[in-house]
N, C-alpha and C positions, 0 to 999 in steps of 0.2 A: 869564597867568593862571594857568588852569587846569591846563596843562602844568606850573607850577611850583608849586603846589599839591599836586598825585600826586608829585613828584619827593624824593627821601631827604631834601632842604633845604629842602623846605614847610612843614614848623615852625618852621624859623627864618624863612622867607620871610613866612609868616602872621606871625609875634609881630613882624617888622621893619614889616611893612606897617602893622598892628596900631597898635605904637608911634609911628611916624610919623604916622598919623594924630591917634592921644591926646594925641602933642605937640602938633601944632599947634592940636588942641581947647582943651588946658591955657593955651598961648601967649594964645589971642582970648579964655580965661577967666581967664588971670592965676594959673593954677595947673599951670605944667607939672609939676611932679613925678606932682601926681595926674592928670593926660591919658594919662603916659607909661604909668601903672599903670594905666590905665583903657583905654590900645589893645593893652596888650601880652595883657590877658583878654579884651580884643573877639578878636584873632587866634587865641587859643590854643581860642575857643570855636569859631570859625571851623575851625577845623582838625579839630575832633574832631566837630561837626555833620558835616564831609562825609565822615570815616570811618563815621561811624554809618551815613550814608546809603549808601555802599559798601558794608559788612559788613550792610544791613538788605537790600539787591539782591542780594547771595550767598545770602542764606539764603534768603530766598524763592524763589530757580530750585533752591537744594537740596532744599528741601520740595514742589517741583512745583508752588507755586503762578507759577511764571514759566515761559510754553515758549522754546525755541531755547538757544542755546548759554549759556556760564557768560559774566556779567557781565565786558564789559570796561572796563579803566582802567589806571591807571601805576601805575606802580609796584605799594607790595607788596598791595593789592587785586587788582590785575590780573595781575598774579601767581600769587599764590593761587588764583583761579579757574582759569586756564588749567590749573594742573595737577591742579586737583582734574576737569576738566572730561577733561582727557588720562587719570588712570587709570581714573574710571569709564567712558571708552568704551573704556579696557583692558580693562575688567572685563566688559564687558556682551559684547565679543566672544570672550572666555574662554566668558562663560556662554552664549552661541551652539553654538560648539563641541561644548561638553560635552551641551547640548539636542540636539544633531543627532548628537551620538556615539551619546547614550540614544537615541533615536528608531531609530537603525540597529540598535541590539543587540536593542529588544522589535521593531523588524521581521523581523530574525534568526529569532528564538524564537519568533512567531508565525509565521511558515513551515516551523519544523521539525515534521517528524510526531508527534514524542514531545511528551507533556503536560508545562506546566511549571506548578505551581500552587503559590504561595508566600503562607504562612498567616503570620499574628504570633501572639504568646505566647497568644492568649485562641482560638485555630486558627481565626480568622476571616479570611475570605477576602481579601487585599490584591491581589491582581491574576492571573492566567489566560489561556494565550493558549487559540486556537482546538479544537488538538486534546485539552487537560486538559478543555475545555466539554463537549466531544464523549463523553472517554471517562470523567466521572463525569455525563453529565446536568447540566451548570449554564447559567448564563444570562450572559454575562461581564460584564455591566453591572447587571442587577438583582440577582443575587448577591453583589455586594461588597458587603464589610462585614458579610456572613454568618456566621454558626459554620457551615464545612463538615459537621460530623456531624450538624449537625440537617437539611442538604440529603444526604447521603450517610451510609444508617443502615447499608451492611452490617456487618453482623458483624465480618469479617475488615479490612475499610477501618477501622474504628472503634478492635481492637485495635490494628493497626500504629501508628495516631497516638496513644494511649494509653502504651503500653508504652516503662517507662523508658529504655530503651535500645534505639535502632532498629537493626534486624540489618543489615549489611553487606552482604550478599548480597537483591536483589531479588525479592521476594517476587509468586507468579503469583494473583491473588482472580479470582474466577470470579461473585460476588454482588452484582455491582454494580447499578447502574439499566440497563446496557445487556448485552446477549446479547457472549457470545465473555467472552475472558480476559485480563487487563491485568499486566502486570509493572510492579510500582509499587516504588519504594525514597525512604525519606524521611531528610532530612540537614538537619542545624540550622545556622545563620550568625545572624551575630548576636547579641543578649544572648538573646533568645528566638526567633528568627522561625525557621520551618521551610521548606523547600525540598519538596514531591513533585511526584519524575518518574515518568511512563506513558507506557509503551509496548505499544499492543497487539498483542499473538501468539498470535489468535487461529488464525491459517492458520499458524504455524509448530507450535503445538500441535497442527493436525489433524493436520498432516505429520508430526510427531512422532509421532503415535497411529498414523497409516498404516504410517508406516515399524516400528513394531516388532509390527502385526499382520501386513503382510510378513514380516517375521522370523519369525514365531511361524510362518505357516501356512506357507511355505519349511519350515521345520525340522520341520513334522508331514505334512508331503508327501514328503520325502523319508524320511523318519524309515520310513514305511508301507511302502513297497515295500524299504528295503535292510532291514527287520525280517523281511520274508518272505522275501527272499533267502536271509538269513543260515537263519533253519528251516527252508527245504530244503538248504542246504551243508550244516547240520548231521546233515538226514538219511538223506541219501546215505552221511554217513562214518562214521554211527553203526549202520544198518542194510543188511541186504544182502536189495538191492532186487530185484525181476526185471526183465528186459528191458522189458514193458510199462510196469511202473511208474515206472524211469529214464526212458522216453522222456516219460512223464505229469508224471513233477517238473521234466524238462530244459523242459519247455513252460511250465510256470506258471511257472517261473523267466525264461525268455526272454519274458514276458507282463509281469514285474515292470522286468527290463531298459528293454524295449522305453515302459514307464510313464514310467520315469526320463527316458529319452531327449528322450521328449515335453515332458515337464515341464522340465527346461534349457533346449529349442529354443524353448521359449514363453516362461520369464524370458530368454533372449539375446535374443531379436526386441521383448519390451517393453523391454529396458536401449538397446535399438539406435534403437526409435522415440523412448525421452527423452531420449535426448542427443544425435540428432542435428538440424540446421536443419531447417526446415518444408521441402514440395518446394515447387520452384521453378513459378511457374503457366506458365511455356515450355514446358514438358516435354512434348510431346504424344504418345500412343500412341495404338495405335487399339484400340478396343472390341472389335471383334468376335473380332476375334482371342484377347482374353485370355479370353474367354465359350468359344471351341470350345475352348482348354484346359485350362480348369476343368470343361467339360461332361463330357470325357474322362476326367477323374480321378475326376470324381463317378459317373457309372457304372461304374467298374473298382472303385470303393470299395462301391457296392450290389453289386454282383455279379448283378444282376439280377431283384435283390426288390421295387423300387420302382419306379413309373412317373415316368420322369422325363423333364420338358419346360424346355427353353430358347425365349431367342425367337429369331427369322428374325435375318439380319444390320441392325443397326438403321441405319449409315454413320454412325458417332459416334465422335470422337476427344475422350480425356480429358487433363485437364494434369495433371500430379505424378509420383508414383511409383508405376512400373507394379506391382512387386513388392512394396509393401504394400495397393493395391487387391486385386491379385491375395491375398494373403494373407488380407484381412478375409473377401472371398466364398468361400473355400475355408475360412473357420474356419465361415461360416454355414450351407452348404452336407455339411461333415462333423457336426456337429450335428443338420443335417437328417436325413443320412442314418441315423444313433444313435439319434436319438429319435422316428421313426417305423417301427411296425410293418409287417415285410415284407406289401407287398401296397397301401400306401399311397401317396400321392403326395406329389410334389416337384417344383415350379415356379420357373421365376425369369423375373420379366417388366420390363419396361421402359417406361417413361414419361415424357413431357418434359410439365412444369406449366406452366400460366399464365404465371409469372415466371421462364421458361428455367431452373430447375431440372431437373435427371436425378434420378427414381428409379429403384433397385434394387430392388428387392422378392425376397424366396426365402419362399415360403411352404410349408407342409406342412402335412399329417394327422395329426399324430403326437398325441401324449397331452396336450400341451398343459401351458401353465403359469397355475399361480392367480394371480390380481390382486394381491394384497399381496406377492410375491415381484417384479412386475417393473421396480418403481423401483433394485432393488438388484440385478440381472441380469449390470450388467456390472461390477460390482467383483470384485476381484482373488478369486481361488478362492469367493468365491460360489457354492454348487450351492444348487439346490432339492431334489435328492435324492441326499445325496453318497454313499450306497454303489450307486444305478445309476447315476450319473454314472464312478464306479471302476472299475464291470464293462465298461462300455462306452469305456474308455481315455480318459475327459476330463481335464482338467488342471486346469478352472474360471481357466484365461484366454484364454478365445479371446473369448467377448467383450470383456474389458478390448481385447483388441489390436486390436478392429474401433471399439471409439470411442476409442482412442487413432488410429487409423488417418485415420477422417474427421474430429475435429478437428483434424488436421495438415491435413487436405484445403480446411478451412473447412464442414464437411459438419454432419451429423446424423444420429444413430441414434431410427430410431423401433420401438416393441415392442408385439404387438396379441397377444391370446393366451387362449383359454379353456379350463379342465382340459377334455377326450376332443377336443376339435374342431380341432386344431393350433393352430399361431404363424404369423407374419408380422412377417418383418423387415426394415424401408426404410433402406434407405441413401440419405438426401438428399444430392447432391451441388449446389456452387452454380454457376450459368449461367455466370460469369465460367472456369471448368474443361471448360466442354463447346463444341466446334464440331462440326460438318458434317467428315466428311473426303470427299475426292474420291471420288464416287460409281464405280464400273464399272458398266455396264447391265445383267450379271446381279443385283449387289446390287440394284439400284436400281429394280428388278421386283419384286424380293421384301421389298422395303422396307413395316414396315409405317405406313399411311397417317399414324398419330397421330404418329408420330417423325419423318416426314418435314419437311424446312428448309424 
């Protein structure tokens, strides 16, 4: 009976059953037509009640008052519930896919090193990634829905947001809530929303400034000897010089030529250090033989004007580039000879520290350096006394080369100095690049106790 009432012929069946029941009742009461009409009305009422019941169950399911799947039933209402449930499930799958894609997109933006800040039409923050929060000093959760101009009051940033037409090129801002320089680009999207993109360009700007200073310094350093040479050439062409005067001018020209050659050699050395890979940690060379060669060159440069002291054989080997370590020590000792008056002392000392590192110190009793100059000594072309450095043949690149060499070997450069009391330059090399050499009987006997392993 239940299956029959759900069939498309259910209305006819219900009406027929009601009519038959009414007819029997009418015959029993003696009014067959009245009974027939009453039975039909009962059948129609029964069918309408069943349909209303099924419709009410479907409405309860659609409103969420009924859990589980759509109500199942025969014929129209069952088919309607099934179609609705299938459409809703398909829609839920599409929404789940869109949510996953949205979450993946947001994760990608959050992982970006560039800042992304979304603003509504009132300049209130709707969303920002961690990079933007760091760039502008924001809290992604606490500051949401807050006007960004109330939080970031930098005049340059506020002017950029309030400009009627946003610049097409990124703007550099350095007056924000954090130190450094940001590249900021503003783009409109939607009716009134805006997208603020930011990038930290502090290091790039610093390197660019260093490059400009480097080019300017190189131009200045090369121009000075070129000007001197040009003047000497004009003097020899315009004046009739005696033989002694010619020899004097040619000597000065030779000095300027040597200075230019030294400058170019140091520039090429820096370029090689910056452009080549780090020295391999398994390329070992003997320290004693290197110090012997450096000592010979230092004594030749001093020409007997200084008391020079080098350590006895240490029986150690270093891992790295022998030529680079040679260049670093040679630069330090050349400076010591230049800036130590005749009769002064220069010494090289070795010491193994408690953590296994090796300290190579170069001490002199020269003119010394004031404390305020020490932090900048390793900068390119930085000179404490430019005129004195040029007189002694310095290029202003020696300590920069030393610092680069130590950095490539994982070491450090330490400087202590006082005016009139001399200077000490310490090269600290990591323990991983130090090992004992196979000792010979003669060398083992002369090895200092502090360096024996």
